[in-house]
N, C-alpha and C positions, 0 to 999 in steps of 0.2 A: 553355076547352079548345081550341076551334077556333083561337084566336089563338096559343096555345102551339104547336100543331101547325104552323101557318104559320111561326112564328118558328124552330122547329127545322128545318123544311125549308129555309127561307131561309139559315139559318146553315150547314147542310150543303152547300148549293149554293155558298156563298161560300168555304167551306173547301176544297171539291173544286176549284173554279176556281183559287184561290190556290195550292194544291198542284200542280195541273197546270202553272200558269204558272212556278212555282219549278222544277219538273223540266225543263220545256222550256228555260228560260233556262240552267240549270246543266248540262244534259246534251246538248241539241240545238244550241243556239247557241254556247255556249262549248266549242269543240272541243279546245283545248289549254290546259293550265295547267302552270306550273312555279314552284315556290317556291325562293327562294335557300337556300343551305345553312344560314344563320343564322336562317331563317324571318322575316326582316325585310321582304322584298319578295316580290311575286307577279307573274308575267307570265301573261297569258291572251290568247286569240285568240277573237274573235267572228266566226263564219262569215257571219252575216247582214250585218253592217256591214263585214266584211273589215277589222277593226281590231284591232291589238295594243294592249293596255293593260298598262302596268307601273305598279304602285302599291305603296306601303308597306302592310303588313298592318294598320296602325292607321288607314288611310284617307287619310293625308296624302300629298302629293306624287304626282302622276300624270303619266304620259307616254302619249301616244296616237300611234300610227303607223297611218295609214289607207291604204286602197287596196292591200292586200297579200293574198296567199294562201299556203297551205302553209308556215307558219313553223316553224322549229326553234329552240328556246331552249337555251342552255348558259350556266350561271352560272360566274363565276370562283371559284377556291377560297376567296377572302376575301369573297365575296358582294357585292363592290362594283360589279362590272361584269356586264352581261348581253350575251353575243354572240347575235345573232339573225340567221338567214338566212331569207329569204322571197322570194316571186316577186311582182313588180309586176303589177297587173291587166293590163298590156299584154304580159306574158310574160317579161321579163328577170329573171334571178335576181340578188340582191344580198345582201351581208353587212354588218352594222353592229355596233358595240359601244357600248352605252349605259353611261356612267359615272354612277352614281347619286349619288356624292359631289359631283362638280363639275357635274352636271346638263348634260352635253353628250354628243354622239354622234360617234363616229369611224366613217367609212365605210371598209370594206376595199374600196377601189375597184379596178376592173379595171386602171386605169392604173398603179397601184403594182405590182400583180402582173405586169402586162405588162412593166414596166420591168425587174423581176427576171428574167423569162423571156427578154426580148429581149437581155439581156447575155450569155446563153448561146449564142444563134444567131440568124440572120436568118430569121424565119419568114414574112415578108410580112404580108398582111391576115389578121386573125383575127376570129372572132365567139365571144363567151363563151357557152357552153352551161350551164356549172355553176360555181358559186362558193359554197362552203359552209364555215363555221367548224365544224371537227369536234371540236376539243378545246382545252382550256387547258393550256399547258405550265407556266406559272406565272401569277402575278397580272397580268403585263404582256405576255405572249406567247401567241399562239394559233397553231394549225396550221390551214391552210386548204387544202381540196382544190379542184381546178379541172379544167375541161375546155374546150378551145377547138377550134373548127373552123377549120382552116387552108386558105384558098383556094389558096395557092401550092402546097402539098403535096397538097391534096385529101384530108386525113385529120384525125382528131382528135388533139390534143395534150393529154395529161392528166398530172396528177401532184399534188404538194402543195408548199406553201411555208410557212415560218415567218414570221409577221408580228409585229413588235414595235411596240407602241402608243407607247411613249415616244419612239422615234425616227421613227415612222411609216415604217418601211422593211421590206423583205423581207430577212431575214438567212439564209435557207436555201432551197434550191430543189431538188426532185427530180422528174425526169420518169419516167413509167411507160412501159414498152415496149409 
């Protein structure tokens, strides 16, 4: 009888510990989750390791992006690509698009955006404050919002542009007043 009581108490402690660990991992560490529209892929963010993990729901095929904070995930309408925006641990904001079919990543780099912006006017030196993919226009095109601080003018320049992945180019640009 005494052994049975010890076994029940031990089993209860193990179950309690396992349950607490499960809850901690799923709700405290993993801060953000996003499933693709076809439910084939899942993106998650672990606050403790500051790592984005993108994986197939069946557990095959994994991508890890480390050293990031505050990610935002947006899946393409066909669920093939994931646009994610995050902040590097040293503070700069970046946007990238992961293609799950071809297993590669395209960076929506500030140079491409700046090229599109600098064709409109000469703004001098700038520092990117914000760069974020906000929506998918179609399976190959995203809308990106930005904000730059301009040294020459002493003010922020902000707006949005359309970024086409197949041509790797800015095809539309709008500045906010």
